[in-house]
C-alpha positions in Angstrom: 120.0 -7.6 75.4 119.8 -6.6 79.1 118.2 -3.3 78.0 115.5 -4.9 75.9 114.5 -8.5 76.7 116.1 -8.5 80.0 114.7 -5.3 81.4 111.0 -5.2 80.6 109.0 -2.3 81.9 106.3 -2.7 84.6 103.6 -3.2 81.9 102.1 -6.7 81.9 103.6 -8.9 79.2 101.9 -11.7 77.3 103.8 -14.8 76.3 102.9 -17.6 73.9 104.1 -21.1 74.5 104.6 -23.2 71.4 105.4 -26.7 72.8 104.0 -30.2 73.2 101.1 -31.1 75.5 101.7 -34.3 77.5 98.7 -36.2 78.8 100.6 -38.1 81.6 103.6 -36.2 83.0 104.3 -32.7 84.2 106.5 -31.6 81.3 106.2 -29.2 78.4 103.3 -26.9 78.8 102.0 -28.8 81.7 105.0 -27.7 83.7 105.4 -24.2 82.3 101.8 -22.8 82.5 101.3 -23.0 86.3 104.6 -21.3 86.9 104.1 -18.4 84.4 100.6 -17.9 85.7 101.7 -17.8 89.3 104.3 -15.2 88.3 101.6 -13.1 86.9 102.4 -13.5 83.2 99.3 -13.9 80.9 100.1 -17.1 79.0 98.7 -18.5 75.8 99.4 -21.8 74.0 99.9 -23.4 70.6 100.5 -27.1 70.9 103.0 -28.8 68.6 101.8 -32.3 69.5 99.6 -34.2 71.8 101.8 -36.8 73.6 100.3 -39.7 75.6 103.1 -39.7 78.3 106.8 -38.9 78.8 108.9 -40.9 76.4 111.0 -42.8 78.9 108.1 -45.1 79.8 109.1 -46.9 76.6 105.7 -46.8 74.9 104.0 -43.6 73.8 101.6 -42.2 71.3 102.1 -38.8 69.5 99.6 -36.8 67.6 101.3 -34.2 65.4 99.4 -30.9 65.4 100.9 -29.4 62.3 97.5 -29.1 60.6 96.1 -27.2 63.6 99.1 -24.8 63.6 98.7 -24.3 59.8 95.1 -23.3 60.3 95.5 -21.4 63.6 98.3 -18.9 62.7 96.3 -17.2 59.8 93.2 -16.9 62.1 95.3 -15.2 64.8 96.8 -12.9 62.2 93.4 -11.9 60.9 92.2 -11.2 64.4 95.2 -9.1 65.2 96.5 -11.3 68.1 100.0 -10.5 69.1 102.4 -11.4 72.0 105.3 -9.7 73.7 107.2 -12.9 73.9 107.1 -16.4 72.3 108.8 -19.5 73.7 109.2 -22.5 71.5 109.9 -26.1 72.5 109.7 -29.5 70.8 109.1 -29.6 67.0 107.8 -32.6 65.2 108.0 -32.1 61.5 109.8 -30.0 58.8 106.6 -28.1 58.0 105.9 -27.4 61.6 109.4 -26.1 62.3 109.1 -23.9 59.2 105.7 -22.5 60.1 106.8 -21.7 63.7 110.2 -20.3 62.6 108.5 -18.1 60.0 106.0 -16.9 62.6 108.7 -16.2 65.1 110.7 -14.3 62.6 107.7 -12.2 61.5 106.8 -11.5 65.2 110.4 -10.8 66.0 110.5 -8.1 63.3 107.5 -6.5 65.1 109.2 -6.4 68.5 108.2 -9.8 69.9 111.0 -11.5 71.9 111.7 -15.1 70.8 112.9 -17.6 73.4 113.9 -21.1 72.1 114.3 -24.2 74.2 115.9 -26.6 71.7 114.6 -29.8 73.4 116.7 -32.7 72.0 118.4 -34.8 74.7 120.5 -35.0 77.8 123.3 -37.0 79.4 125.2 -37.2 76.2 122.5 -38.7 74.0 119.2 -37.8 72.3 115.9 -38.5 74.0 113.9 -41.5 73.0 112.2 -40.8 69.7 114.6 -38.0 68.7 116.6 -38.2 65.5 119.3 -36.2 63.7 116.4 -34.7 61.7 115.1 -33.1 65.0 118.5 -31.6 65.5 118.3 -29.9 62.1 114.8 -28.6 62.9 116.1 -27.2 66.2 118.9 -25.4 64.4 116.2 -23.7 62.3 114.5 -22.6 65.5 117.7 -21.4 67.2 118.4 -19.3 64.1 115.5 -17.0 64.9 116.0 -16.8 68.7 116.8 -13.7 70.7 117.7 -16.1 73.6 118.2 -19.9 73.4 118.9 -22.2 76.4 120.0 -25.7 75.5 121.6 -28.0 78.0 125.2 -29.1 77.3 124.2 -32.2 75.3 121.8 -30.2 73.1 124.4 -27.4 72.6 126.9 -30.0 71.3 124.4 -31.6 68.9 123.3 -28.2 67.6 126.9 -27.1 67.0 128.4 -30.4 65.8 130.7 -30.3 68.8 132.2 -33.5 70.4 130.5 -34.3 73.7 132.8 -34.6 76.8 130.6 -35.6 79.8 133.7 -35.4 82.0 133.6 -31.7 81.6 135.0 -28.7 79.6 137.1 -25.7 80.4 135.7 -22.1 80.7 137.4 -21.3 77.4 135.6 -24.2 75.7 132.3 -23.2 77.2 132.7 -19.7 75.8 133.6 -21.2 72.4 130.4 -23.3 72.5 128.3 -20.2 73.3 129.9 -18.4 70.3 129.0 -21.4 68.1 125.4 -21.3 69.2 125.3 -17.6 68.3 126.8 -18.3 64.9 123.6 -20.3 64.1 121.7 -17.1 64.4 120.6 -16.5 68.0 121.5 -13.3 69.8 122.2 -14.5 73.3 122.5 -18.0 74.8 122.7 -20.1 77.9 124.1 -23.6 78.3 122.6 -25.4 81.2 123.9 -28.6 82.9 127.6 -28.0 82.1 130.6 -29.2 84.0 133.1 -26.3 83.7 136.6 -26.7 85.2 135.3 -29.5 87.3 132.2 -27.7 88.7 128.6 -27.9 87.7 127.5 -24.6 86.1 125.2 -22.7 83.7 127.2 -20.7 81.2 125.8 -17.6 79.4 126.4 -14.9 76.9 124.5 -11.6 76.7 125.0 -10.0 73.3 123.9 -6.5 74.4 126.9 -6.1 76.7 129.1 -8.7 75.1 129.7 -10.4 78.5 130.1 -14.1 79.3 129.2 -15.5 82.7 128.9 -18.8 84.5 127.0 -19.7 87.7 127.7 -22.8 89.7 125.2 -25.1 91.2 125.0 -28.3 93.3 123.7 -31.3 91.5 121.1 -33.7 93.0 121.7 -37.2 91.4 118.9 -38.6 89.2 117.0 -37.8 86.0 113.9 -35.7 86.7 111.7 -35.1 83.7 110.4 -31.5 83.1 113.1 -29.7 85.0 114.2 -28.0 81.8 110.7 -26.7 81.3 110.6 -25.5 84.9 113.9 -23.7 84.4 112.6 -22.1 81.2 109.3 -20.9 82.8 111.0 -19.4 85.8 113.7 -17.8 83.6 111.2 -16.3 81.2 108.9 -15.2 84.0 111.6 -13.2 85.8 112.9 -11.8 82.6 109.5 -10.5 81.6 109.1 -9.1 85.1 112.2 -6.9 84.5 115.1 -8.8 86.0 118.5 -9.2 84.4 119.6 -12.3 82.5 122.2 -13.3 85.1 119.8 -12.7 88.0 116.9 -14.6 86.3 119.2 -17.5 85.4 120.3 -17.7 89.1 116.7 -17.7 90.3 115.7 -20.4 87.8 118.6 -22.6 88.8 117.8 -22.2 92.5 114.1 -22.9 92.0 114.8 -26.1 90.0 117.2 -27.2 92.8 114.6 -26.6 95.5 111.8 -28.5 93.5 114.1 -31.5 92.9 115.1 -31.5 96.6 111.5 -31.6 97.6 110.6 -34.5 95.4 114.0 -36.3 94.9 112.7 -39.5 96.6 109.5 -39.9 94.5 109.1 -43.4 93.0 108.1 -42.4 89.4 110.5 -39.7 88.2 109.4 -40.2 84.6 106.1 -38.4 85.6 108.0 -35.2 86.5 107.7 -32.9 89.4 104.2 -31.9 90.7 104.7 -28.2 89.9 101.4 -27.1 91.5 102.7 -28.3 94.9 105.9 -26.3 94.5 104.5 -22.9 93.6 105.5 -21.7 97.1 109.1 -22.1 96.1 108.9 -19.5 93.3 
């Protein structure tokens, strides 16, 4: 994949984000749009839901936008709109997942690169409001991906693998990456792993058949939106022509620096104020 999705030419690339829009909290599109724009990537959006606030506040309201997606995609097709890359996030219904998966499959056949962030959970459990049905919907999305990047918890749910929060071996990490690819994706990353006792991101690039893992230092605490920040930085650097391994390293380092800057904030559920961190990109 390094010669195709991981080595874009100098021509400007357009990316479509298909994800939720959160009213109170720098997560989802709210975290990704400023980063991709700053990196010079023309970015467009198709919301999967309008969400009142991040879910760990305990109370929230969600407006599913499946009707909007059902009506929008035919209009875009009639108008001839196309994108060089699509990145999908949270899905909220069977019909929505099917609509988006079919759209990504159709676009992929025309040369569009499909990135899938299978948002499901972290820390060994599903997020509030997530169910096993969401896991099945995310498997559908991963099946059409050129590159997917679940965290360790999500990778285990997607592949029906037992979760071991104490850590796994490098051989087990490679086996987990293979299982993800068996769902249908081409290349994969697993973020937030503990491999042979060290925190790492593990990856597989199907174009050269190589596995790799990159270590990182963990800052204690749960910071909402860091997965979205990682995704945006990763995609931005890939679309600007950098390699998968290099883009992954840059995304990891950027997330670390943003968390380091705001690690003492009182309300971590709100996420990191991305606009105040653009100098770190």
